[in-house]
C-alpha positions as CSV (number, residue, x, y, z in Angstrom):
1,M,-10.3,55.5,-16.1
2,L,-11.4,58.3,-18.4
3,A,-14.0,56.0,-20.0
4,A,-15.7,55.5,-16.7
5,A,-15.6,59.2,-15.9
6,A,-17.0,60.1,-19.4
7,E,-19.8,57.6,-18.8
8,R,-20.6,59.3,-15.5
9,F,-20.2,62.9,-16.5
10,G,-21.5,62.8,-20.1
11,P,-20.4,63.8,-23.6
12,A,-19.2,67.4,-22.7
13,F,-16.7,65.9,-20.2
14,A,-15.7,63.2,-22.7
15,D,-15.0,65.9,-25.4
16,L,-12.9,68.0,-23.0
17,A,-11.0,64.9,-21.7
18,G,-10.2,63.9,-25.2
19,R,-8.4,67.2,-25.8
20,S,-6.7,67.5,-22.4
21,R,-3.6,66.2,-20.7
22,L,-4.2,63.8,-17.8
23,W,-2.1,63.9,-14.6
24,V,-2.4,61.6,-11.6
25,N,-0.8,62.6,-8.4
26,G,1.2,65.3,-10.1
27,E,2.6,63.0,-12.8
28,P,1.6,62.7,-16.5
29,A,-0.6,59.6,-17.0
30,E,-2.3,57.7,-19.8
31,P,-6.1,57.6,-20.1
32,W,-6.1,53.9,-19.1
33,A,-4.0,54.4,-15.9
34,P,-5.5,52.9,-12.8
35,V,-6.7,55.3,-10.2
36,G,-7.4,54.7,-6.5
37,E,-9.7,56.5,-4.1
38,E,-6.9,58.5,-2.6
39,D,-5.4,59.6,-6.0
40,E,-5.6,63.1,-7.3
41,V,-6.6,63.4,-10.9
42,A,-6.2,66.5,-13.0
43,L,-7.3,67.3,-16.5
44,L,-5.3,70.1,-18.1
45,P,-7.1,71.5,-21.1
46,P,-5.3,72.9,-24.1
47,V,-4.3,76.6,-23.7
48,S,-2.8,79.1,-26.0
49,G,-0.7,82.1,-25.4
50,G,2.2,84.1,-26.6
């Protein structure tokens, strides 16, 4: 799934996706998880704080 998105959206997206957590429909998912048209996909980039 992420490979197809990286191909579509380019290297900057691929770089961010490689460092982010992937969630599908509010649940953690693996990069190879299947995704349907009605699914909600979220990339959560790394954050820092204290």
